Structures are given as structure tokens and as C-alpha cells.
N, C-alpha and C positions, 0 to 999 in steps of 0.2 A: 373291269376287276378294279381300279379305282377307288368305285363306289363303295367297296368292303372296309375301304378306311376311312369312307368321309361320312357315311352313314350309321355313324354308331347310337348305339340304344344309351340312352338316358341310367345312367348308373346311380345318380344321385337315389338316394333310398333302397338300394338293393340290398343292405349290409354289406356296401364293400367298404374293406378294409381305406382301399387308397382314398373314394370319394365322400364317404362316412364317418371317418374319424374326426374330421373336422368338416362340418357343412359351408362354412363362413367363408370357403377359399378356394380358389381354383389346383388343381393338385399337380404337381409334375416331379413328386417325390420319388415313393417308392416302386421297383419296377416291375411293375403292373402293366400290359398295353389297355389302351380302350379299344381295340379292335375286337368284335366278336370273332369267336371261334371259326376257323374254318368249315365252310358248308357238308364236308364230307365227314367230320367230327361232329357235326350239331346233328346231323342223320342217322348215325351210327348210333349216337350215345339216346335219339329218339326211339330207333328198333330196339335198345333194351329197357327204355322206359316202358315204352309198351307192352313188353312180354307181363311185365308187374309184380316177379316175385325178385327181391334182393336180399340173397341169402348169403351163406360163406361163399367164396368162388375160388376157382381152379385157376392158375396160370395155364393156360393152352399151348400147344405147339406154336399157334400162329400168333403168338408175342414173342416167343424170341425170335421166331423166323421175320417178322416184320422188322426185329432191333437190327438182326445181323443182315438182313437184308438192303436195309437205309444206310448202315455205315459201310458197308461194301459198295453198295452203287454209288451214294454220295461222297464219299469221302477215303474208298480206298482204305477201310478199318477191319483187317478180317478177324472175327471175332467169332470163337467156339462157344457152341449153345452153353455146357458147362462152365464157359468164362461170365456168365450173365446170371447177377443175385439181384432178382425185383427190391424196392423198397419205397416206402411212402416219401421219399423226400430226399437234398442232396442236406441238409443241416442234421438229419438224423443218422444220413450217411456218414459226412464226413466224423461225427462223433464217434459211432461206432466205428470206423477205419482206425480212427487214434486210439479206442480202448483199445483193441487188438493188437496194435504194432509198438506202441509205450507201455510205462508203467509210470506211476505219480510222481513229478519231479524232473522227467526227461524234458529236454527243449525242443519245439516243433520250430524249423525251419519257415521263414515266408516273406515274402516280398510283399513290401508295401509302399504306396497304401494296399489297403486289403479288405475285402466284402466285411463288413462289420460284423456279421457273425461267422465270420473266421477266428476272432479274438475271443470270443465267449466260448468256443466249441474248445479252444485251445485250454482255456480256463478251467472251464467245468470239469473237464477229464483231466485234471490236474498238473498239467503241462505247463511250461513254461516257452513263450514269445521267445524266439530269436529272431529278429527282424535283421532283412536283405535289404533297405532301401531301394528302389532305383533311381536310376542316375534319370535326372530333368535338365532337360536342356533347355534355357527360359524365353532365346528368343525364338523358337518352334514349338514347341509344347510337346517334344518330343520323349517319350520316355525309353528308357535300354536298363540294360541289366548290367549290375557290377558285380562280373564273375568274379573279381578279387576278394571281392570282400564275400561273397558266397561260398569261395573257396574256401576261406576262413570260419565261416559259419558252421562249415562242413568237417573242418579238423575238430572242433571243438567234443569235446569226449562227452558233453551230455545229450550233444544234437540226435537224434535217435531216429527224425522221420520232415522228409522235403514236402509242404503242402505248397502242389505248384495249381495256378490258375491259371491255363488255356482254352480260350483266349481269357485277358486278364480284365477283373473289375478291380476299380472306378477305371484303368485308365484307358482301356480301347485297345490295348495293343493288342493284336493277332501275332505270336511266338514265329519266327521263322524255324525251318528246318534248322541250320544249322543252328539258331543260338537254343532251342530242344536239345540238340546232340550236345552239343557244350556243356550245358546246365548237366546231361545226366553221366558224361565224364565225368566231371568233378564229383558229384553221386558215388558212381559207382568204384572211385579209387580210395572212397572213404565211408564205403559201405552203408551207405545212405539210400535205405527205402522210397520211394515216392509217393505222395496218394495227388493225382490230378481231377479238378474240378474243372471239366470240360461243358460245364449246363450253358454255356450262350455258345457253344462251335456254331450251332445253327444258325445264328444271326451276324452277317458279313454285309458287307455291301456286295454289288453286282460287281460279278470279274475277280473276288477274291476267294480264297481257301482256306481255310484250315488246316494245320496240321493234329490227326489224335497222336499225343505223345508216342504212345504206347507201339503205333504203328511202324516206328524209325527201325525196329529190331526187336527178334525173340527175347534175348539179355533184357532188355527196356521191359516189356511184358509180364517175363520174372518176375521183376523187383516192381511193379506199380498195381495200385490200385487204382482206377480209372472211374470218376460218375461223369452218366448222359443221362437227358430227360428232356421229352418233347414238351416240358411246362411251360420255361419260360418263351421258348419262340412260337410255339402256338395258342399264349395263355389260355393256358388251363391249370394251371398251379393250384387252383381249388378241388384242382381230381386227386391230386398227389399221390403221383408215379414217377420211379427215376429205378435208373441201375446202377447197381456198382457193378463194375467187370473188374476180373479177375482173374490170369491166366495160372498164376501157381497155387496147385491145389492145398499146400500145406497152411498158405494164407486162407485160402477159402475156408477152409476148416475154420480158422482162428476168428474169422469176420462170421459167419455162421453160427457159433457158438455164442460171440458178441450180440450179434442178432437177435435170437433166441431168448437171450437171457434180459434185453431189455424189449421185448416182444415190439418189433418194426418187420416180421414174417407176415403180415398180411396184409393186400392189397385189397380195395374197397373193389364193388361192382364195376361201378363204371370207370375204371382206373385202364384196367387193360385194354377196353374198346376203346377210347381214345387214343389210345398209343396207339393201337394196330392203323388206327382211322388218319391220324397224324404223320406217319409213317408210310404212305403211300403216295404213287403218282399224284393223285389227287391233292392230296397235301404237299406235296414239295411244289404242285404251281402256287399253293396260296402263299407258302413261305418264301418262292422268290418274289411275289408281286411285295409282298407285306417287307423285305427288305429294300427294295426301289425304291418302296413309300420313304422309308426312316431313313435312306441314306438323302434322298431328296429334302427330309426335313432338317437333317443335319446339316446341309448344305445352304438351307434358308438361314439358320439358328447362325452359323459361322459368317455370313453376309450381316447379319444382323448388325453384330458382333462388333464387327469391322468398321463399318460404319457408322455403328451409336457407342459404343465401348471401346475403342483401342487397345486400351489401356489392360483389359481382360484378354487374356489369352486361352483360346480356344484350342483345345489338345487334340491333335489328328486321331480321329475316330477309324480305326480299322475293324472293328467289331463293337458287339453289343448296339443295344438302343438308349445308352446313358452318355449324355454330353458332359464332359468332366475340363471345368474352367475355372484356370486362375485368377484370382482377383484379387488379392493382395495390396497390387498396386492404386487399388481405391482407398489404400488406410485404411481399412477392416480384415476382419476375421471373416472365417465362410459362416461363422455360427452366429456374429454377427449380423450379416446379410441377410442369413437365415430369417431370422428372428423381425428384422427392420421389414423385410418383406412380407412377412406374415400379416405384421401391426398395420402399415401401411400399405400396401397393395394388394392386401387378399393374395397372395401367392406362394404356394409352398411349394421349393425344393430342397434339397439335401444338403447340409451342410459338408464339409470333407474332414469334419474332426471324427464323423464316428466312424471313416475311413483308418484315419491316422495323418490327415495332412489339415489343416484349416487354413491352408490359403487356397483354398479350392471351392467350390459348389458344385452338383451333381444334379442334372434335368433331365428326365424322361420325356424321350422325343418320339415315343409309341403312341400318339394319338392322332385326331385329325388336325390338319396344318389350319384349322380356323382356333382351333384350341389352342394350339403353340402360338399363334400369332399373337391372341391374344393374350398369353404368359407373355411373353416378349416384351409385348407392348407394355405390360405393367413391370418387369422385372426391368429392364432397362429404363425407361420412367423412375423407378426408385435408384437405379444408380445414378444418375443423372442428379437426382437429388443429395444424394450424399457429395458430389464431388464437390 
């Protein structure tokens, strides 16, 4: 099965954002795998393609059953069918949920650094960010939650919702049951509902397990909107499929109103087919192999940095396929290093500025080992040249 992740197709010239935005560089930036989708997904899509008619589509019962079975079996999260609201993407879901739960001028609590699109979602809905910076341990690179500061944020009279990222991007933290419960207790005391983006939930190293936030209690489920999607773990982002999961009927009606106002209520013909195939036993086998391969890539990256750029601190990776590396000891910012590597080594990584902390860079690990090796050769050579 390793061949699934080593023998990847040529993406250059395929209108790939990752590979064709700039054709002169080796790209390890956007969160997009180079691995082909699992064979079961490609076979299901081929069957749909062979049918030859691509009109408007209904969402079948089998779609909802696939979501329910996957999260129940794999994560112990029991989801009622009526709680599932299909949508064409997590970014749209974030904006819709914010619009349903806030008014312009309200504040949205969010842990930083954070996924860059969250900042624009908050801004575009007329709200204001209320940042709860994660605590960082410089010697280990470990992130933790600052609960005292979080409580002060929740006590702000203008704070109306908490936007949680579970697991967290870009830090790679896999929040524990105890951490999530403590966050909820603070939200509960202050009447703060939660929006929980869990798109990276299936990307965890072998032997690790993620905790769905709403699985902790019925009370939490009644005050939370969760997002889940197979697009990140199965590399099918271009098919545009995700789900908002909301147990509270009143909140669901608010979501449905905004969803229809903004015209995000229809999926394309291929989206339900891809989701059902991904959330299958065959999809689970592929996913486990992918997670093992990415974990090995992370271990390789960590070893290379330790040996060749020890001044940089590689953050422990508990989830996602995105390495988060502190580089300010080099005397440059993440933006400066990104630009230097683009200009001098023709390799593209993300600076930390777009996530709210320019002491870091982010590196995509979801690629063949040969690609990662070549990219690290270039990155580390560039680092040596500026030290």
C-alpha cells in the first residue's frame, strides 16, 4: 500500500492551485495532498461518470448513514440524522454559522495562531476577533490552552461565540478530553455557544485518537455547531462536500435560514458519491495507511531539522499533516524566510504571519518522501546560507 503514496501522478499542468500557482517552485504550502484519492473513491466516481447525466442531485439516505456510521464506529460520536446539514465547504459553513449566531459588532473568541480563513470569516460577517493566544513552551515547542485568559475573553460582554479548532491548525494539537471539558465549563458559565471546526479529525498518527467536542455530553451538543468533512483526510477538496452537525433544533432553523439566503444548500453530483466511498471500510484502510505515511514523513522532517538546523524548533505533531516550525532564532521572520526560499531555493512554504504568528513557518507533509526530501534539502540549504 505504500505505493499509493509514492507513485503519485504529475500534477503540474493540471490546473492545480498547489502546483500551478507558480510553476517554477517546489510547493509545500497549501493544505492539499499530492496523494491520489483512495481507489474506492475513484471507482465510485467512475461509476457515476459512466452514467453520463449530471443534473441536480438529491442527498440519499445512504449519505446520512455513511456519516453516522463513520463517526460512530471510528470516533464514538453518535449523530442523529436530523442533526446533519450538508454544505459545500467548511469556510462557507464557518461564515454561515457566525451569521446565524452573531450580529455585526459582536466579538468571536478564537485561539491563535489560527487557520487564516477564520480571520476573514470573522471580518466578513462584521464581527471582531477576540484572540485567546495559545501558550507556547519554547524548549519543547508544545502548545497549551491559556484557560485564565480564555475565561476573561468569555466574560467580555460583547463576546457571543467561541470558534474552536479541534484538532488545531496550525499547531497540530489534538485537544484532550480534559482540555475540552474545561473549555466547555468556562463557556457554559458565561453562556457562550461553540462552533467547532473538526475537519482535521481523521488525520492523526497511528495509536492516537481525537475526541469530538460534542461527544462529551448532551449539554455540549445542544450548544454547539460542529463541522466535519472527508475533504482534507481523503484529498477530495475540489469535490466540495462537508457537513454542519447541530443537535439543537432552534439553532438548525437559524442555520437553514442563512444557508438558503446565501445559496449554499446544494451539492454537486459527485460530492455525495465521494463522501460515501470515503466513509467506507475500504476508505478506512486507505486512511490508516495515509496517516502512517505522513507520520513517518514528520519523523523524517524532525530528524533533519534536529541534525541540520537545531536552532529551529519543530512543534510536536499530534494531528494534521502540517509541520509547524519556529524559526525566529535564525534572525528572520517567517515572511522573510518564505520569500528568501522562494527567490533563492525555489521552494514554497507558508509563513506564520498568515496564521497570526510570524515566528513560524508551516510545511505540508502530505507528499511522497522523495518530494519532501528534495524540499528539505532546499529549505535547510537556504537556512544555512542565512545563518
